C-alpha positions as CSV (number, residue, x, y, z in Angstrom):
1,X,130.0,91.2,126.3
2,X,127.0,92.0,128.5
3,X,124.3,94.6,128.6
4,X,124.8,97.1,131.5
5,X,122.0,99.6,130.9
6,X,118.9,100.3,128.8
7,X,117.7,103.9,128.8
8,X,115.0,105.8,127.1
9,X,115.4,109.6,126.7
10,X,112.2,111.7,126.2
11,X,112.9,114.5,123.8
12,X,110.7,117.6,123.0
13,X,111.1,120.2,120.3
14,X,108.9,123.2,120.7
15,X,106.1,124.2,118.3
16,X,106.6,121.7,115.5
17,X,103.1,120.2,115.0
18,X,101.3,123.1,113.3
19,X,97.9,122.9,111.6
20,X,98.3,120.4,108.8
21,X,95.5,122.0,106.8
22,X,97.5,125.2,106.3
23,X,101.0,123.8,106.6
24,X,103.5,124.6,103.9
25,X,105.7,121.8,105.2
26,X,105.4,119.6,108.3
27,X,108.2,120.5,110.6
28,X,108.7,117.1,112.3
29,X,107.9,115.4,115.5
30,X,107.3,117.4,118.7
31,X,108.1,114.4,121.0
32,X,110.4,111.5,120.4
33,X,112.0,108.7,122.4
34,X,115.7,107.8,122.0
35,X,116.7,104.3,123.2
36,X,120.3,103.8,124.3
37,X,121.6,100.3,125.1
38,X,125.0,100.2,126.9
39,X,127.5,97.3,127.2
40,X,130.5,96.5,129.4
41,X,132.6,96.6,126.2
42,X,132.0,100.3,125.8
43,X,129.8,99.7,122.7
44,X,126.4,101.5,122.7
45,X,123.4,101.1,120.4
46,X,120.7,103.6,119.5
47,X,117.3,103.9,118.0
48,X,114.6,106.6,117.8
49,X,111.0,105.9,118.7
50,X,108.0,107.9,117.6
51,X,105.4,106.9,120.1
52,X,104.2,108.1,123.5
53,X,107.7,108.2,124.9
54,X,106.8,108.5,128.6
55,X,104.6,105.3,128.3
56,X,107.4,103.5,126.5
57,X,109.9,104.7,129.2
58,X,107.6,103.1,131.8
59,X,107.7,99.8,129.9
60,X,111.5,99.9,130.0
61,X,112.0,101.1,133.6
62,X,109.3,99.1,135.3
63,X,110.7,96.7,137.9
64,X,111.0,92.9,137.7
65,X,107.6,91.4,138.7
66,X,108.9,88.1,140.2
67,X,112.1,86.4,141.1
68,X,110.6,83.0,140.3
69,X,112.1,81.1,137.4
70,X,109.8,81.1,134.4
71,X,107.6,83.9,135.7
72,X,108.8,86.6,133.3
73,X,105.6,87.9,131.8
74,X,105.0,91.3,133.4
75,X,108.6,92.7,133.7
76,X,110.3,95.9,132.7
77,X,112.4,95.5,129.6
78,X,115.6,96.8,131.3
79,X,115.3,94.1,134.0
80,X,115.0,91.5,131.2
81,X,118.1,92.6,129.4
82,X,120.8,93.7,131.9
83,X,123.4,91.0,132.2
84,X,122.5,89.4,128.8
85,X,124.7,89.0,125.7
86,X,123.5,91.7,123.3
87,X,124.6,89.7,120.3
88,X,121.8,87.1,120.9
89,X,119.2,89.2,119.1
90,X,116.7,86.5,118.3
91,X,116.7,85.1,121.9
92,X,116.5,88.6,123.5
93,X,113.6,89.6,121.2
94,X,111.5,86.7,122.4
95,X,112.7,87.2,126.0
96,X,111.3,90.8,125.8
97,X,108.1,89.8,124.0
98,X,107.3,87.0,126.5
99,X,108.5,89.0,129.5
100,X,106.0,91.8,128.7
101,X,103.2,89.7,127.4
102,X,100.6,90.6,130.1
103,X,100.8,94.3,129.2
104,X,102.4,94.2,125.8
105,X,102.1,92.2,122.5
106,X,101.3,95.5,120.7
107,X,101.4,99.2,121.3
108,X,104.0,101.1,123.4
109,X,105.5,97.9,124.8
110,X,106.1,96.4,121.4
111,X,107.4,99.8,120.1
112,X,109.9,99.9,123.0
113,X,111.0,96.3,122.1
114,X,111.3,97.4,118.5
115,X,113.6,100.3,119.3
116,X,115.7,98.2,121.7
117,X,116.0,95.5,119.0
118,X,117.4,98.1,116.5
119,X,119.9,99.3,119.2
120,X,121.0,95.7,119.7
121,X,121.6,95.2,116.0
122,X,123.5,98.5,116.0
123,X,125.7,97.0,118.8
124,X,126.1,93.8,116.8
125,X,127.3,95.7,113.7
126,X,129.8,97.7,115.8
127,X,131.1,94.6,117.6
128,X,131.6,92.7,114.3
129,X,132.8,95.8,112.3
130,X,130.0,95.4,109.8
131,X,127.0,97.4,108.6
132,X,123.6,96.0,109.6
133,X,122.6,95.0,106.1
134,X,125.5,92.6,106.0
135,X,124.4,91.0,109.3
136,X,120.9,90.7,107.9
137,X,122.3,88.6,105.1
138,X,123.5,90.7,102.2
139,X,123.7,93.9,100.3
140,X,121.8,94.1,97.0
141,X,122.3,97.8,96.3
142,X,124.4,100.7,97.3
143,X,121.7,103.4,97.0
144,X,117.9,103.6,97.2
145,X,115.6,105.9,95.4
146,X,114.0,108.3,97.9
147,X,110.4,109.6,97.8
148,X,109.7,112.9,99.6
149,X,107.1,112.4,102.3
150,X,104.9,115.4,103.0
151,X,101.4,116.8,103.7
152,X,98.7,117.6,101.2
153,X,98.5,121.3,100.6
154,X,95.0,123.0,100.8
155,X,94.7,124.1,97.1
156,X,95.7,122.9,93.7
157,X,98.0,125.9,93.2
158,X,99.7,125.1,96.5
159,X,100.1,121.5,95.4
160,X,101.8,122.5,92.2
161,X,104.1,124.9,93.9
162,X,105.1,122.3,96.5
163,X,105.9,119.7,93.7
164,X,108.1,122.3,91.9
165,X,110.0,122.7,95.2
166,X,110.6,119.0,95.6
167,X,111.7,118.6,92.0
168,X,114.1,121.4,92.7
169,X,115.5,119.5,95.6
170,X,116.2,116.5,93.3
171,X,113.2,114.2,94.2
172,X,111.9,112.0,91.4
173,X,109.0,110.8,93.6
174,X,106.7,112.5,96.1
175,X,104.1,111.2,98.5
176,X,101.3,113.6,99.8
177,X,99.2,112.5,102.7
178,X,96.9,113.6,105.5
179,X,96.2,117.4,105.7
180,X,92.9,118.3,104.0
181,X,92.6,115.0,102.1
182,X,89.3,113.1,102.8
183,X,87.1,116.1,103.7
184,X,85.9,117.0,100.2
185,X,86.1,114.3,97.6
186,X,85.9,116.7,94.7
187,X,88.8,118.7,96.1
188,X,90.7,115.5,96.7
189,X,90.7,114.7,93.0
190,X,91.8,118.3,92.1
191,X,94.7,118.1,94.5
192,X,96.0,114.8,93.2
193,X,95.5,116.0,89.6
194,X,97.5,119.1,90.3
195,X,100.3,117.0,91.8
196,X,100.4,114.8,88.8
197,X,100.4,117.7,86.4
198,X,103.4,119.3,88.2
199,X,105.3,116.0,88.5
200,X,104.9,115.1,84.8
201,X,104.7,111.6,83.4
202,X,108.2,110.3,84.4
203,X,108.1,110.9,88.1
204,X,106.2,108.9,90.7
205,X,103.3,110.0,92.9
206,X,102.1,108.3,96.0
207,X,98.9,109.1,98.0
208,X,98.4,108.6,101.7
209,X,94.7,109.0,102.3
210,X,94.8,108.9,106.1
211,X,93.4,105.9,107.9
212,X,91.9,108.1,110.6
213,X,89.2,109.2,108.0
214,X,86.4,106.7,108.5
215,X,85.6,104.9,105.3
216,X,83.8,101.7,104.4
217,X,85.5,99.4,101.9
218,X,83.1,100.6,99.1
219,X,84.0,104.2,99.9
220,X,87.7,103.3,99.8
221,X,87.3,101.7,96.4
222,X,85.6,104.9,95.2
223,X,88.5,107.0,96.5
224,X,91.0,104.8,94.5
225,X,88.9,104.9,91.4
226,X,88.6,108.6,91.5
227,X,92.3,109.1,91.4
228,X,93.6,106.1,89.5
229,X,93.7,108.1,86.3
230,X,96.6,110.0,87.8
231,X,98.7,106.8,88.1
232,X,99.7,106.8,91.7
233,X,102.4,104.3,92.4
234,X,100.4,103.2,95.5
235,X,97.5,104.4,97.6
236,X,98.1,104.1,101.3
237,X,96.2,103.6,104.5
238,X,92.6,103.7,103.2
239,X,91.0,101.8,106.1
240,X,91.5,101.2,109.8
241,X,94.7,99.1,110.3
242,X,92.8,96.1,111.5
243,X,90.2,96.0,108.7
244,X,91.9,93.2,106.9
245,X,88.8,92.0,105.1
246,X,88.1,95.5,103.9
247,X,91.6,95.8,102.5
248,X,91.2,92.6,100.5
249,X,88.0,94.0,99.0
250,X,89.8,97.2,97.9
251,X,92.9,95.3,96.7
252,X,90.8,93.0,94.5
253,X,88.8,95.9,93.1
254,X,91.5,98.0,91.5
255,X,94.8,97.7,89.6
256,X,96.4,100.4,91.7
257,X,98.8,99.1,94.4
258,X,97.3,99.2,97.8
259,X,99.7,99.9,100.7
260,X,99.4,99.4,104.4
261,X,101.4,98.4,107.5
262,X,102.9,101.4,109.3
263,X,100.7,100.6,112.3
264,X,101.1,96.8,112.1
265,X,103.3,94.8,114.5
266,X,105.0,91.3,114.6
267,X,105.3,88.9,111.8
268,X,101.9,87.4,112.7
269,X,100.3,90.8,112.0
270,X,102.0,91.1,108.6
271,X,100.9,87.6,107.8
272,X,97.4,88.8,108.3
273,X,98.0,91.7,105.9
274,X,99.3,89.4,103.2
275,X,97.0,86.4,103.5
276,X,93.8,88.1,104.7
277,X,94.3,91.7,103.6
278,X,95.8,91.0,100.2
279,X,97.7,94.3,100.1
280,X,100.3,94.9,97.5
281,X,102.8,97.0,99.5
282,X,103.8,96.2,103.1
283,X,105.0,99.3,105.1
284,X,106.6,98.1,108.3
285,X,108.0,100.8,110.5
286,X,111.1,99.3,112.1
287,X,110.3,101.1,115.4
288,X,106.8,99.7,115.5
289,X,106.8,96.3,113.8
290,X,109.4,94.6,116.1
291,X,112.7,96.0,114.9
292,X,115.1,94.3,112.5
293,X,114.5,90.8,114.0
294,X,110.9,91.0,112.9
295,X,111.4,93.0,109.7
296,X,113.8,90.4,108.3
297,X,111.0,87.8,108.6
298,X,108.6,90.2,107.0
299,X,110.9,90.6,104.0
300,X,111.1,86.8,103.6
301,X,107.3,86.5,103.9
302,X,106.8,89.2,101.3
303,X,109.3,87.6,98.9
304,X,107.4,84.3,99.1
305,X,104.1,86.1,98.5
306,X,105.5,88.4,95.8
307,X,104.7,91.6,97.6
308,X,106.7,94.8,97.8
309,X,108.2,96.1,101.1
310,X,108.6,99.8,101.4
311,X,109.3,100.7,105.0
312,X,107.6,103.6,106.8
313,X,110.3,105.9,108.0
314,X,109.1,109.4,108.8
315,X,110.6,110.3,112.1
316,X,114.3,111.0,111.8
317,X,117.5,110.2,110.1
318,X,118.1,107.4,112.6
319,X,115.0,105.5,111.3
320,X,115.8,106.4,107.7
321,X,119.3,104.9,108.1
322,X,117.8,101.8,109.6
323,X,115.3,101.5,106.8
324,X,118.1,101.9,104.2
325,X,119.8,98.8,105.7
326,X,116.5,96.8,105.5
327,X,115.9,98.0,101.9
328,X,119.5,97.1,100.9
329,X,118.9,93.6,102.2
330,X,115.8,93.1,99.9
331,X,116.3,91.4,96.6
332,X,113.7,93.8,95.1
333,X,113.3,97.3,96.4
334,X,111.7,100.4,94.9
335,X,111.9,103.3,97.4
336,X,112.8,104.5,100.8
337,X,110.6,107.1,102.5
338,X,112.4,110.4,103.2
339,X,110.9,112.9,105.6
340,X,111.1,116.3,104.1
341,X,110.8,118.1,107.5
342,X,113.6,120.2,108.7
343,X,112.8,120.2,112.4
344,X,115.5,119.5,115.0
345,X,114.3,116.0,115.8
346,X,114.2,115.0,112.1
347,X,117.5,116.4,111.0
348,X,119.8,116.9,114.0
349,X,119.8,113.6,115.8
350,X,122.8,112.4,113.8
351,X,126.0,114.4,113.3
352,X,126.0,114.1,109.5
353,X,122.3,114.3,108.3
354,X,121.5,112.0,105.4
355,X,121.7,113.8,102.1
356,X,120.1,112.9,98.8
357,X,122.0,112.8,95.5
358,X,120.2,112.7,92.2
359,X,117.1,111.4,93.9
360,X,118.8,108.6,95.8
361,X,120.0,108.0,99.4
362,X,123.3,106.1,99.9
363,X,123.1,103.0,102.0
364,X,125.3,103.6,105.1
365,X,128.4,101.3,105.0
366,X,130.0,102.1,108.4
367,X,129.5,99.5,111.2
368,X,126.0,99.2,112.8
369,X,123.5,101.8,111.7
370,X,126.3,103.6,110.0
371,X,125.4,107.0,111.5
372,X,126.7,108.7,114.6
373,X,124.2,110.0,117.1
374,X,124.6,113.6,118.2
375,X,124.6,113.4,122.0
376,X,124.4,117.3,122.2
377,X,121.1,117.3,120.4
378,X,119.7,114.7,122.8
379,X,120.9,116.7,125.8
380,X,119.5,119.9,124.4
381,X,116.0,118.5,123.8
382,X,115.8,116.0,126.6
383,X,113.0,116.5,129.1
384,X,113.0,113.1,130.9
């Protein structure tokens, strides 16, 4: 079997990013990239990609830089993959990484590599007739507890009403993030307190403080201490993603779990988060960290270091399905993130959207990602 084509479709859904300070519910991504890898056996693999899709498309479609042997370091990803065996995921990952090393290593190039890697694992699963978690090495669970991932509301009353709505949907855990949080430290405490009151003592609360709010390590410690009485399961993204030393200061100063990693990439980056940052919860996004090929290594690293892995998976049901496979593969797993948005690019990219039952999402057991992409949705929203 050989790869015959690698494509990135740029999708747009109108009017979905509204003002987060007044949003009742985030409606989902406005732009998204969809990677499709095609083979001569008629098997195709897919992945979504929440990045600057036009930039990632250029990383894929750029021409080969040189015909000289051993000079693959500034090539388009498609040129590196066409004619290759899609089942050789480890070799192809490094071929893509080295082949883009002069303009890649992080950012859009690595995110394009991540999405392609997911699509290759999707192909592997379909070729072998197995779900991806089996190819990763095993299935430790049939379902994963989901936490609703949403925005902070602007008032305590709105927070309580939002929590009631999520409990009504069956969630036993909710994460609030971004929005107004970080602008008024007194209001921050009131919002978290309102969420905890509405959730009650037997449901879990997570807090995403928003790394884009500039904080020193001491200020981050103050944020955690101000809300730790409300027993958050974790507090996420307190500092700039590369402030590893700051994260260690925060992690060592509180008993609350500190989470980070949705912006991190490669196993080398996550080694820094573990060894230098000292964070408690690693949050690799499969479409940013390097795909399954890297995420499997992150899981092994986390197990050796006794850290939790709870993948970031906000974009669409495609990414959530991928994250369910990674979570099923872990010996210990607590949650999967479940985007509460109802926008087209969140809920309509697969023919049968993922549905929660009693607070859990079922791990897909069909071959590959285990979900079927809706080509009509892609065609309807495609702009490039």
